[in-house]
C-alpha positions as CSV (number, residue, x, y, z in Angstrom):
1,M,-0.3,0.0,-0.1
2,I,1.9,3.4,-0.8
3,E,1.3,6.0,1.7
4,Y,-1.0,9.1,0.0
5,E,1.3,11.4,1.8
6,R,4.7,10.3,-0.7
7,I,2.1,10.7,-3.1
8,E,0.7,14.4,-2.4
9,H,4.6,15.5,-1.9
10,L,5.6,14.2,-5.6
11,A,2.1,15.8,-7.4
12,Q,2.6,19.1,-8.9
13,F,-0.6,20.6,-9.3
14,R,-0.1,22.5,-12.7
15,R,-3.5,23.8,-13.7
16,Q,-2.9,23.1,-17.2
17,F,-2.1,19.8,-16.9
18,I,-5.3,18.9,-14.5
19,D,-7.9,20.5,-16.9
20,I,-6.5,18.6,-19.4
21,F,-6.6,15.5,-17.4
22,E,-10.2,16.3,-16.6
23,Q,-11.5,17.1,-20.2
24,V,-9.9,14.0,-22.0
25,D,-11.7,12.0,-19.1
26,R,-14.8,13.3,-19.7
27,Y,-14.9,13.1,-23.1
28,I,-13.9,9.7,-23.9
29,G,-15.8,8.6,-21.1
30,Q,-19.0,9.7,-23.0
31,F,-18.6,7.2,-25.5
32,I,-17.0,3.7,-24.0
33,V,-18.0,1.6,-21.5
34,F,-14.4,0.6,-19.8
35,Q,-14.8,-2.5,-17.4
36,N,-13.3,-0.3,-14.8
37,E,-12.0,3.2,-14.3
38,D,-8.3,2.4,-14.3
39,Q,-8.4,1.5,-18.3
40,R,-9.8,4.9,-19.0
41,T,-7.3,6.5,-16.4
42,V,-4.5,4.6,-18.4
43,I,-5.7,5.7,-22.0
44,V,-6.4,9.6,-20.5
45,N,-2.9,9.9,-19.3
46,W,-1.3,7.7,-22.8
47,I,-2.8,10.1,-24.8
48,V,-1.6,13.0,-22.8
49,H,2.0,11.4,-23.3
50,T,1.8,11.2,-27.1
51,Y,2.5,15.1,-26.5
52,L,5.5,14.7,-24.2
53,V,7.1,11.8,-25.8
54,Q,9.8,13.8,-26.7
55,L,11.1,13.7,-23.0
56,F,10.9,9.8,-22.6
57,E,13.4,7.3,-23.2
58,Y,10.3,4.3,-22.9
59,T,6.8,4.4,-24.8
60,P,4.1,1.6,-23.5
61,Y,1.9,0.7,-26.5
62,L,-1.7,0.1,-25.5
63,H,-3.3,-3.3,-26.9
64,I,-7.5,-2.9,-27.3
65,F,-8.9,-6.1,-27.8
66,S,-11.9,-7.9,-27.1
67,A,-13.3,-11.7,-27.5
68,Q,-16.0,-10.6,-29.8
69,K,-17.2,-8.2,-32.4
70,Q,-18.9,-5.1,-31.2
71,C,-17.2,-3.6,-28.3
72,G,-16.1,-0.1,-29.0
73,K,-12.8,-0.6,-30.1
74,T,-12.4,0.3,-33.4
75,L,-14.5,3.4,-31.9
76,L,-11.7,3.7,-29.0
77,L,-9.1,3.7,-31.2
78,N,-10.6,6.1,-33.5
79,L,-11.0,8.5,-30.1
80,I,-7.2,7.9,-29.6
81,N,-6.4,8.9,-32.9
82,E,-8.8,12.2,-32.7
83,L,-6.7,13.2,-29.8
84,S,-3.6,11.5,-30.1
85,S,-0.2,14.0,-31.5
86,K,0.7,13.2,-35.3
87,S,-1.6,10.1,-35.0
88,T,-2.5,8.6,-38.0
89,L,-5.1,5.3,-38.0
90,L,-3.9,2.5,-40.3
91,M,-5.3,-1.3,-40.7
92,N,-2.8,-2.6,-43.4
93,F,0.4,-1.2,-44.6
94,S,3.5,-2.7,-45.6
95,E,7.2,-3.0,-44.1
96,P,8.4,0.1,-45.3
97,I,6.8,1.7,-42.6
98,F,9.9,1.8,-40.7
99,R,11.0,5.1,-42.9
100,W,7.7,7.1,-42.3
101,I,8.6,6.3,-38.6
102,D,12.2,7.4,-38.7
103,K,10.9,10.8,-40.4
104,E,7.7,11.8,-38.4
105,E,7.8,10.0,-35.2
106,P,4.0,9.8,-35.1
107,T,1.5,8.1,-33.1
108,L,0.2,4.7,-34.9
109,C,-3.3,3.4,-34.4
110,I,-3.4,0.4,-36.0
111,D,-6.7,-1.3,-36.2
112,E,-7.8,-5.0,-36.9
113,V,-4.5,-6.6,-36.7
114,D,-6.4,-10.1,-36.0
115,R,-6.8,-10.2,-39.7
116,W,-3.4,-10.0,-40.3
117,D,-1.3,-13.1,-41.9
118,K,1.3,-13.3,-38.9
119,E,3.9,-14.9,-41.4
120,S,3.3,-12.4,-44.4
121,K,3.7,-9.3,-41.6
122,E,6.9,-11.2,-39.1
123,Q,8.8,-7.9,-40.5
124,I,6.3,-5.4,-39.5
125,W,5.6,-7.0,-36.1
126,G,10.0,-6.9,-35.3
127,I,9.7,-3.1,-36.3
128,I,7.0,-2.6,-34.0
129,N,8.7,-4.6,-31.2
130,S,11.2,-2.7,-31.2
131,G,9.9,0.6,-31.4
132,F,9.4,0.7,-27.5
133,F,12.7,1.9,-26.6
134,R,14.1,5.8,-27.8
135,R,17.9,4.4,-27.8
136,G,17.0,0.4,-29.0
137,G,14.7,1.1,-31.5
138,Q,15.9,1.1,-34.9
139,V,16.3,-1.4,-37.5
140,M,18.9,-1.7,-40.3
141,R,18.2,-1.6,-44.0
142,V,20.1,-1.2,-46.8
143,T,19.8,2.1,-49.4
144,G,21.2,3.6,-52.2
145,N,22.4,2.4,-55.2
146,S,25.7,1.5,-53.4
147,H,23.4,-0.6,-51.0
148,T,24.8,1.1,-48.3
149,P,23.5,-0.4,-44.4
150,T,21.5,2.7,-42.9
151,L,19.9,2.2,-39.3
152,F,16.1,3.8,-39.0
153,N,14.7,4.9,-35.8
154,T,11.6,2.8,-35.0
155,F,10.4,4.3,-31.9
156,C,7.1,6.1,-32.0
157,C,3.7,5.6,-30.0
158,K,1.6,2.8,-31.2
159,A,-2.2,1.7,-29.9
160,I,-2.8,-1.3,-31.5
161,S,-6.5,-3.4,-31.9
162,G,-8.2,-6.6,-32.8
163,I,-9.8,-9.5,-31.2
164,D,-8.3,-12.0,-29.1
165,R,-6.0,-11.4,-26.7
166,N,-3.4,-13.2,-28.8
167,S,-3.6,-11.4,-31.9
168,I,-0.5,-10.1,-31.1
169,P,2.7,-11.6,-30.1
170,D,3.8,-12.6,-26.8
171,T,6.5,-9.7,-27.1
172,V,4.8,-7.2,-28.3
173,Q,2.3,-8.3,-25.2
174,D,5.1,-7.3,-23.0
175,R,5.5,-3.9,-24.2
176,S,1.4,-3.2,-23.7
177,I,-0.7,-2.3,-21.7
178,P,-3.5,-4.1,-22.0
179,I,-7.2,-2.9,-22.4
180,E,-9.8,-5.4,-22.8
181,L,-13.0,-4.0,-23.7
182,V,-16.5,-6.1,-23.3
183,R,-20.1,-5.8,-24.8
184,K,-21.5,-2.9,-23.2
185,L,-25.2,-4.1,-22.3
186,D,-28.5,-2.1,-22.7
187,T,-28.5,-0.7,-19.3
188,E,-25.5,1.0,-19.8
189,P,-26.3,4.2,-22.8
190,T,-23.3,5.9,-24.4
191,K,-23.4,8.6,-26.4
192,R,-23.1,8.4,-30.1
193,F,-19.9,9.5,-31.7
194,R,-20.9,11.3,-35.3
195,H,-17.7,12.8,-36.0
196,R,-19.3,16.1,-37.9
197,Q,-20.9,17.0,-34.7
198,E,-17.8,16.7,-32.7
199,V,-15.2,17.9,-34.0
200,N,-15.3,21.4,-32.7
201,V,-15.0,19.7,-29.4
202,I,-12.2,17.5,-30.4
203,D,-10.3,20.7,-31.9
204,E,-10.8,22.5,-28.3
205,I,-9.3,19.4,-26.8
206,R,-6.4,19.2,-29.2
207,M,-5.8,23.4,-28.9
208,L,-4.9,21.9,-24.6
209,L,-2.6,19.6,-25.9
210,E,-1.0,20.8,-28.7
211,P,1.2,23.4,-26.9
212,L,2.7,20.4,-24.6
213,T,5.0,19.6,-27.8
214,E,7.0,22.7,-26.7
215,Y,8.3,21.3,-23.9
216,T,11.8,19.9,-24.1
217,R,14.5,18.9,-21.5
218,E,16.6,21.5,-22.4
219,M,14.0,24.2,-21.5
220,E,15.4,26.6,-18.5
221,E,12.7,25.3,-16.6
222,P,11.8,21.6,-17.4
223,L,8.3,19.9,-16.4
224,F,10.7,17.5,-14.4
225,D,14.1,16.1,-13.7
226,E,15.7,12.6,-13.4
227,S,15.4,12.9,-9.8
228,H,11.8,13.3,-9.8
229,E,11.3,10.2,-12.1
230,N,13.7,8.4,-9.8
231,A,11.1,9.2,-6.9
232,L,8.5,8.4,-8.6
233,V,9.6,4.6,-9.8
234,V,10.5,4.3,-5.7
235,L,6.7,4.8,-5.0
236,Y,5.4,2.0,-6.8
237,E,8.4,-0.4,-8.4
238,D,7.5,-2.7,-5.3
239,E,4.2,-3.2,-6.5
240,I,4.9,-4.2,-10.4
241,K,6.2,-8.0,-11.0
242,N,7.3,-7.2,-14.2
243,D,10.8,-5.2,-15.3
244,R,9.2,-4.7,-18.7
245,A,5.9,-3.1,-17.3
246,L,8.0,-0.8,-14.9
247,D,9.4,0.5,-17.8
248,I,6.5,1.1,-19.8
249,V,4.3,2.8,-17.1
250,E,7.2,5.1,-16.3
251,P,6.0,7.8,-19.0
252,L,2.5,7.3,-17.9
253,V,3.3,8.0,-14.0
254,V,5.4,10.8,-14.7
255,V,2.9,12.7,-17.0
256,A,0.3,12.2,-14.2
257,S,2.2,13.5,-11.4
258,L,2.2,17.0,-13.4
259,G,-1.4,17.0,-12.1
260,S,-3.0,16.4,-8.8
261,A,-2.3,14.1,-6.1
262,E,-5.5,12.6,-6.8
263,W,-4.7,12.1,-10.5
264,L,-1.5,10.8,-9.6
265,N,-2.7,8.1,-7.0
266,K,-5.0,6.8,-9.4
267,T,-2.7,6.1,-12.1
268,I,-0.3,4.3,-10.1
269,N,-2.8,2.1,-8.9
270,A,-4.1,1.8,-12.4
271,C,-1.1,0.8,-13.9
272,I,-0.2,-1.5,-11.0
273,N,-3.4,-3.3,-11.6
274,L,-3.7,-3.5,-15.4
275,T,0.1,-4.8,-15.7
276,N,-0.1,-7.4,-12.9
277,R,-2.4,-9.5,-15.1
278,E,-2.8,-12.8,-14.9
279,D,-1.4,-15.5,-17.6
280,E,-3.4,-16.3,-20.1
281,E,-3.6,-19.9,-19.2
282,D,-6.0,-18.5,-16.2
283,Y,-7.6,-16.4,-17.8
284,N,-9.3,-19.3,-20.5
285,L,-10.0,-21.1,-17.2
286,D,-12.1,-18.1,-15.9
287,L,-14.0,-18.3,-19.1
288,E,-14.2,-22.1,-18.7
289,I,-15.9,-22.3,-15.6
290,L,-18.2,-19.1,-16.3
291,R,-19.5,-21.0,-19.4
292,V,-19.7,-24.2,-18.1
293,C,-22.0,-22.9,-15.0
294,N,-24.0,-20.8,-17.5
295,H,-24.3,-24.3,-19.1
296,I,-25.7,-26.2,-16.1
297,R,-27.7,-23.1,-15.4
298,M,-29.8,-23.6,-18.7
299,L,-30.2,-27.1,-18.0
300,N,-31.9,-25.8,-14.5
301,I,-34.5,-23.4,-16.0
302,G,-36.4,-22.2,-12.7
303,Q,-34.4,-22.6,-10.2
304,K,-33.2,-19.6,-8.8
305,V,-30.3,-20.5,-6.7
306,I,-28.1,-23.3,-6.2
307,S,-25.6,-24.5,-3.3
308,S,-22.0,-24.3,-3.8
309,A,-21.6,-28.3,-3.4
310,D,-24.4,-29.2,-6.1
311,L,-22.8,-26.5,-8.5
312,V,-19.1,-28.6,-8.2
313,D,-20.7,-31.8,-8.4
314,E,-22.2,-30.6,-11.5
315,I,-19.3,-29.1,-13.0
316,H,-17.5,-32.4,-12.4
317,K,-20.1,-34.4,-14.6
318,Q,-19.4,-32.3,-17.8
319,K,-17.2,-34.5,-18.8
320,D,-16.4,-32.7,-22.0
321,S,-14.5,-29.9,-19.9
322,E,-11.3,-29.9,-18.7
323,L,-12.3,-28.9,-15.3
324,A,-13.7,-32.2,-14.7
325,Y,-10.6,-33.3,-14.8
326,L,-8.4,-30.1,-13.6
327,N,-5.8,-31.3,-10.7
328,N,-6.5,-35.2,-11.4
329,W,-9.7,-35.0,-9.4
330,G,-11.3,-31.6,-10.4
331,I,-12.0,-28.4,-8.6
332,D,-13.3,-27.5,-5.2
333,Q,-15.6,-24.9,-3.7
334,S,-12.9,-22.8,-2.7
335,Y,-11.4,-23.1,-6.3
336,L,-14.4,-22.4,-7.9
337,A,-15.7,-19.0,-5.3
338,K,-11.6,-17.7,-6.4
339,R,-12.5,-17.7,-10.1
340,L,-15.7,-16.6,-10.1
341,K,-14.9,-13.4,-8.1
342,V,-13.0,-12.0,-11.4
343,F,-16.7,-12.0,-12.9
344,G,-17.9,-10.1,-10.0
345,I,-20.1,-13.6,-8.7
346,K,-19.8,-14.3,-5.2
347,S,-20.8,-17.2,-2.8
348,K,-23.4,-16.1,-0.4
349,T,-26.2,-17.7,2.1
350,V,-29.3,-19.4,-0.1
351,R,-32.3,-20.5,0.4
352,I,-32.5,-24.3,-0.9
353,D,-35.9,-24.9,0.6
354,E,-38.4,-23.7,3.3
355,V,-36.1,-25.2,6.0
356,T,-32.7,-25.2,4.6
357,T,-29.8,-22.8,3.7
358,K,-26.3,-23.8,2.1
359,K,-23.2,-21.8,0.9
360,G,-24.0,-21.1,-3.0
361,Y,-24.5,-18.9,-5.6
362,Q,-28.3,-16.8,-7.2
363,W,-28.3,-18.3,-10.7
364,S,-29.4,-14.4,-11.6
365,D,-25.8,-13.2,-10.7
366,F,-24.6,-15.0,-13.6
367,V,-26.3,-13.3,-16.2
368,E,-24.5,-10.1,-16.9
369,P,-21.1,-11.5,-16.8
370,V,-22.1,-14.3,-19.5
371,T,-23.6,-11.3,-21.6
372,R,-20.4,-9.5,-20.8
373,Y,-17.6,-12.6,-21.8
374,L,-19.1,-15.3,-23.5
375,P,-19.4,-14.8,-27.2
376,N,-21.9,-17.6,-28.0
377,Y,-23.3,-17.3,-24.8
378,Q,-26.8,-17.0,-26.7
379,E,-26.3,-20.0,-28.2
380,E,-25.6,-21.8,-24.7
381,T,-29.3,-19.7,-23.9
382,Q,-31.4,-20.7,-27.0
């Protein structure tokens, strides 16, 4: 737990940045339903950092993904593209993009990477992979009639979007902050994005952001110095498990420190929560548990509750699922409770009949998570 007093001491409370954070946060929140506030907080800082990237050695990539279509990935990427510095939205491009990156150092917003043929795009992934670290982000190509070996810089900000977490290579995932979107519910209304109607508001926000590009480390009074950066890292380094994650979140935390202590605290916690994610195997097991429980729910239409013991027994009967054989014997009530808690489903005391109460679950608690997380849930419920 990080002491708030230490955070308060390092926040700069610059009115310019407080206003920017508030406006960008409020604006993108109108159009997208995020799983949690951490996602929106990270994205706001990421957008601002694209105007200050000249001050940093690292840039974190954003990896926006979902398990299914129509979750708002492209809309979010479009919003990021509209608000970021020197940004361009791309769906398909070839390997020579390194020349443009070297010349312009743009912000790349790359959509639909799940449609890429991974073999043909191997060189592009190599360029993307190398470009998160300023001093290490280079590729060598021969140029001119004399075929002179020439180094090209590949460092630039990148936001990448596609269906499925594994639509990008593991090495690129390591350089990215994951933003997983889920399909919004009918009870979660959002404002529809119409560019013609929003262009004036976008221009107003960009007018706040664009002066930030004038900041350099060589200024007589720079925004921050190395001692400030180091002091910030000390705050959270013990909370982030992965060394690569520690590197890539640094620009976002430094940017956040230019605002209020409250915003800095939110940003640090968001970076910790989003980078210390469970591995892919655990993630898939969680979804499998939700899927099997939903299948059992649909086999018991009319039943409002189920005891934990009965639910575990029913799971073990589903011989087509790996859960029946997990750990060679299946799962227990404690494991089930832990994995369902990921989806906000908690065990409680439920009334089985007029005289009996047991620890268990209300089937109604499964409806919203199933709607959000299972792409084929409609098939399950028909």
